[in-house]
C-alpha positions in Angstrom: 17.7 -76.8 40.0 15.3 -74.9 37.6 16.2 -71.3 38.6 16.2 -69.4 35.3 14.8 -66.2 36.7 16.1 -63.3 38.8 17.4 -63.8 42.3 18.2 -61.5 45.3 20.6 -62.8 48.0 21.4 -61.0 51.3 24.6 -61.8 53.1 26.0 -62.5 49.6 29.6 -61.4 50.3 30.8 -64.4 52.2 30.0 -67.9 53.5 26.7 -69.5 52.6 25.3 -66.4 51.1 28.2 -66.2 48.6 27.8 -69.9 47.8 24.1 -69.3 47.1 24.9 -66.4 44.8 27.4 -68.5 42.9 24.9 -71.4 42.8 22.3 -69.3 41.1 24.9 -68.2 38.5 26.0 -71.8 38.0 22.5 -73.0 37.5 21.6 -70.5 34.9 19.8 -67.6 36.6 19.4 -64.5 34.4 20.3 -62.1 37.1 21.4 -61.8 40.7 21.2 -58.9 43.1 24.0 -59.2 45.7 23.3 -57.5 49.1 25.8 -57.2 52.0 27.3 -54.7 54.4 30.8 -55.3 53.0 31.1 -53.4 49.7 34.6 -54.6 48.9 33.7 -58.2 49.4 30.6 -57.7 47.3 32.7 -56.4 44.4 35.0 -59.5 44.7 32.0 -61.9 44.6 30.6 -60.1 41.6 34.0 -60.3 39.8 34.3 -64.0 40.7 30.8 -64.8 39.2 31.6 -62.8 36.1 34.9 -64.5 35.5 33.6 -68.0 36.2 30.1 -68.1 34.9 29.8 -65.0 32.6 32.1 -66.1 29.8 29.5 -67.9 27.7 26.4 -66.0 28.7 25.2 -62.7 30.1 24.4 -62.6 33.8 23.0 -59.3 35.1 24.7 -58.7 38.4 23.7 -55.9 40.8 25.5 -55.1 44.1 24.0 -53.2 47.0 26.0 -52.4 50.2 23.2 -52.5 52.7 22.3 -53.1 56.3 19.2 -55.3 56.3 18.3 -54.0 59.7 17.6 -50.6 58.0 14.0 -50.8 56.9 14.1 -47.9 54.5 17.3 -49.2 52.8 15.7 -52.6 52.3 12.5 -51.2 50.7 14.5 -49.0 48.4 17.0 -51.7 47.3 14.5 -54.5 46.9 12.3 -52.4 44.7 15.2 -51.0 42.7 16.5 -54.5 42.0 13.1 -55.7 40.9 12.6 -52.6 38.7 16.0 -53.2 37.0 15.4 -56.9 36.5 11.7 -56.5 35.5 10.7 -59.0 38.1 12.0 -60.9 41.2 11.7 -64.6 41.3 13.9 -65.9 44.2 14.9 -64.2 47.4 17.4 -65.7 49.8 17.6 -64.2 53.3 21.1 -65.3 54.2 22.3 -62.3 56.2 22.8 -63.0 59.9 25.0 -62.5 62.9 25.7 -64.5 66.0 27.0 -63.5 69.5 27.9 -65.7 72.4 26.6 -64.4 75.7 29.1 -65.2 78.4 27.1 -66.4 81.4 24.1 -67.2 79.3 20.7 -65.4 79.3 21.0 -64.0 82.8 24.0 -61.9 81.8 23.3 -61.2 78.1 23.8 -57.5 77.3 20.7 -55.7 76.0 22.7 -54.1 73.1 23.9 -57.6 72.0 20.4 -59.0 72.2 19.0 -56.1 70.2 21.7 -56.2 67.5 21.1 -59.9 66.8 17.3 -59.4 66.7 17.6 -56.4 64.4 19.6 -58.3 61.8 18.4 -61.9 62.0 14.6 -61.4 62.5 13.8 -57.8 61.7 16.1 -57.8 58.6 14.6 -61.1 57.4 11.1 -59.7 57.9 11.9 -56.4 56.1 13.3 -58.3 53.0 10.5 -60.8 53.0 7.8 -58.2 53.2 9.3 -56.0 50.5 9.8 -58.9 48.2 6.4 -60.5 48.8 4.7 -57.2 47.8 6.4 -57.3 44.4 6.1 -61.1 43.8 2.3 -61.1 44.5 1.8 -58.6 41.6 3.8 -60.4 39.0 2.8 -63.3 36.6 4.0 -66.8 37.5 6.9 -68.3 35.6 6.8 -71.7 34.0 9.2 -74.5 34.8 12.1 -74.9 32.5 11.9 -78.7 33.1 8.4 -79.8 32.2 6.1 -76.8 32.0 4.6 -77.4 35.4 2.9 -74.3 37.0 5.6 -72.6 39.0 5.2 -69.6 41.2 5.0 -65.9 41.3 8.0 -66.0 43.6 10.0 -68.1 46.1 11.5 -66.9 49.3 14.0 -68.9 51.3 14.7 -67.7 54.9 17.7 -68.8 57.0 16.8 -70.7 60.1 19.3 -73.0 61.7 19.5 -76.2 63.8 19.2 -73.6 66.5 15.7 -72.9 65.3 14.6 -76.3 66.6 17.0 -76.9 69.5 18.7 -74.8 72.2 22.5 -74.4 72.5 24.2 -72.9 75.5 25.4 -69.2 75.5 23.4 -68.5 72.3 20.3 -66.8 73.7 19.7 -64.1 71.1 20.7 -66.2 68.0 18.7 -69.2 69.1 15.7 -67.0 69.7 15.9 -65.4 66.3 16.2 -68.7 64.5 13.1 -70.0 66.2 11.4 -66.8 65.2 12.5 -67.1 61.5 10.9 -70.6 61.3 7.7 -69.2 62.8 7.7 -66.3 60.3 8.3 -68.7 57.5 5.4 -71.0 58.4 2.8 -68.3 59.0 3.8 -66.2 55.9 3.7 -69.4 53.7 0.1 -70.0 54.9 -0.8 -66.4 53.9 0.2 -66.9 50.2 0.3 -70.6 49.4 -2.8 -70.4 47.1 -1.4 -67.3 45.4 1.7 -68.8 43.9 4.2 -67.5 46.4 6.2 -70.2 48.2 8.1 -69.4 51.4 10.4 -71.9 53.1 13.4 -72.0 55.5 16.7 -73.7 55.3 18.2 -74.9 58.6 22.0 -75.4 58.3 23.9 -77.4 60.9 27.6 -76.7 61.8 29.1 -75.3 58.6 32.6 -74.1 57.7 32.0 -70.3 57.2 34.0 -67.2 58.1 31.6 -66.7 61.0 32.4 -70.1 62.4 36.1 -70.6 61.5 37.7 -67.2 62.1 38.3 -67.8 65.8 40.6 -70.9 66.4 39.2 -71.5 69.8 35.6 -71.4 68.5 36.6 -73.7 65.6 38.3 -76.2 68.0 35.3 -76.3 70.3 32.9 -76.7 67.3 34.9 -79.6 65.8 34.8 -81.4 69.2 31.1 -80.9 69.3 30.7 -82.1 65.7 32.6 -85.3 66.4 30.2 -86.3 69.1 26.8 -84.8 68.1 26.8 -85.0 64.2 26.3 -88.5 62.9 28.3 -87.7 59.7 31.1 -86.5 62.0 32.1 -83.5 59.9 31.0 -79.9 59.3 29.0 -78.9 56.2 30.4 -76.9 53.4 28.7 -73.7 52.2 28.0 -75.2 48.8 26.1 -78.1 50.4 23.8 -75.6 52.2 23.4 -73.6 49.0 22.3 -76.7 47.1 19.4 -77.0 49.6 18.6 -73.3 49.2 18.5 -73.6 45.4 16.3 -76.7 45.6 13.8 -74.7 47.8 14.0 -71.7 45.5 13.5 -73.4 42.2 11.0 -75.5 40.3 12.1 -78.9 41.7 10.3 -78.0 44.9 7.1 -76.6 43.3 4.9 -78.4 45.8 6.9 -77.4 48.9 6.0 -74.4 51.1 6.1 -73.7 54.8 8.9 -76.2 55.3 12.1 -76.0 57.4 14.7 -78.1 55.6 17.4 -79.5 57.9 20.8 -79.7 56.2 22.8 -80.7 59.2 24.6 -84.0 58.8 22.0 -85.7 60.9 22.4 -83.5 64.0 18.6 -83.0 64.6 17.8 -86.7 63.9 19.1 -87.7 67.3 
């Protein structure tokens, strides 16, 4: 995937974020900063990566228990990670939450609405902004593949299939994912000629703790998948992470402002 540099991943303690962190390690990244609210789970992921990928080479791993909705924390941590690494090459905005609003938009609670917006769009923006300020000042890195000019940095935001379609009882989440794609497209235009690439990944139904911890939700989701997803299965975190690493690394050196659907064909219908 051509990701030899230093990565920062939010939401790294579980699900797709964890798969992304492991993917960077597997593909040879020099260092990875792991960010998540869950300090214990972060420690576990760090130990997993060290045990599985750190035997034959040194991987610099940093862990930061952080709420991405806290602007001051984000600025501090992103700058600290970049200072320790010496640069920041890839940022993955995987942190996110979802809430079902019983009764739909008419009955959505303001506190639920605000909580989802704070994490999914404000948090994404805070991380993007802090990282972009660092990346724009650093020298580009060259591809490990063929020496093609690469980038000062690459940011991958997490959209969703719900960034391009609407799904019932998901007012706040769907709104934020549309917003993330908008943020991605406008920010990519700002810096496309300065060596900073910004893209979005849009997962479909995926087997993660957020989607599988509730048996009733999982049952309903599988029923939906059987009728609405042409491949008739849910995605796996590693399959989404593969798309993320493609967008982050040198294989996508001429790609910016895109929203890559990794959804088993859901949005093709």
